[in-house]
C-alpha positions as CSV (number, residue, x, y, z in Angstrom):
1,M,119.4,46.2,51.8
2,F,118.8,48.9,54.4
3,S,115.9,51.2,53.5
4,R,113.5,53.8,55.0
5,I,109.7,54.2,54.9
6,E,107.9,57.4,55.7
7,S,104.1,57.1,56.2
8,V,101.2,59.3,57.2
9,I,97.9,58.0,58.3
10,S,94.7,60.0,58.8
11,A,91.9,58.1,60.5
12,R,89.4,58.4,63.2
13,G,90.2,56.9,66.6
14,L,94.0,56.8,66.3
15,G,94.9,57.5,69.9
16,S,98.1,56.9,71.9
17,N,97.3,53.1,72.0
18,Y,97.7,53.1,68.2
19,L,101.2,54.7,68.5
20,F,102.4,52.1,71.0
21,L,101.0,49.3,68.8
22,V,103.0,50.7,65.9
23,K,106.1,50.9,68.1
24,D,105.6,47.3,69.3
25,Y,105.3,46.0,65.7
26,A,108.5,47.9,64.8
27,I,110.5,46.6,67.8
28,N,109.3,43.0,67.2
29,L,110.7,43.2,63.7
30,G,114.0,44.8,64.8
31,L,113.3,48.1,63.1
32,V,114.2,51.6,64.2
33,G,112.5,54.9,63.8
34,V,109.7,57.1,65.3
35,V,105.9,57.4,65.4
36,C,104.0,60.4,66.5
37,T,100.7,62.3,66.2
38,R,101.0,65.5,64.1
39,D,99.3,68.8,64.8
40,D,96.5,67.9,62.4
41,G,95.7,64.6,64.2
42,S,97.3,62.4,61.6
43,V,100.0,59.9,62.5
44,K,103.5,60.1,61.1
45,I,105.7,57.0,61.0
46,I,109.4,57.0,60.0
47,V,111.0,53.5,60.1
48,E,114.3,52.1,58.9
49,G,115.6,48.6,58.5
50,G,115.8,45.7,56.0
51,E,113.5,45.8,53.0
52,E,111.8,42.5,53.8
53,K,111.1,43.6,57.4
54,L,109.8,47.0,56.2
55,M,107.4,45.2,53.9
56,Q,106.2,43.0,56.8
57,F,105.8,46.2,58.9
58,T,103.7,47.9,56.2
59,E,101.4,44.9,55.9
60,R,100.9,44.8,59.7
61,I,100.1,48.6,59.7
62,K,97.6,48.1,56.9
63,Q,95.9,45.3,59.0
64,L,95.9,47.5,62.1
65,N,94.3,50.4,60.0
66,A,91.4,48.1,59.1
67,L,90.2,48.7,62.7
68,H,89.8,52.5,62.0
69,P,88.0,54.4,59.3
70,V,91.0,55.5,57.3
71,E,90.7,58.8,55.5
72,N,94.2,58.9,54.0
73,F,97.2,56.5,54.1
74,Y,100.4,56.8,52.2
75,T,103.8,55.2,52.3
76,K,106.9,56.3,50.5
77,W,110.3,54.6,50.2
78,V,113.2,57.0,50.6
79,E,116.9,56.8,51.2
80,P,117.8,55.8,54.8
81,K,119.5,58.5,56.9
82,G,120.7,56.2,59.8
83,E,119.6,58.7,62.4
84,F,117.8,56.3,64.7
85,R,119.2,53.9,67.3
86,D,115.8,52.5,68.5
87,F,112.1,53.1,68.0
88,S,110.3,55.8,69.9
89,V,107.0,57.6,70.2
90,N,108.0,61.2,69.7
91,C,108.3,63.4,66.7
92,N,110.7,66.2,65.8
93,H,110.5,65.4,62.1
């Protein structure tokens, strides 16, 4: 089943390298979406794909977050919108 995850991560040391690691994980799993840094410094991730691949993606992101002192991390499952054709580092959401 096709699904969507929206996540926000607040942690120290999440620079542009982190955004590109998230993008690489998503692309390797065949997922589409976007990752970006928000005005408050947190990272927003919107990703769509099959549920099993999304669960794998979430586990990888949790492992990646272990490298940074996480202040806040949440993930919510929502209805997919089908608005993405690939995965990018850019937010207008």
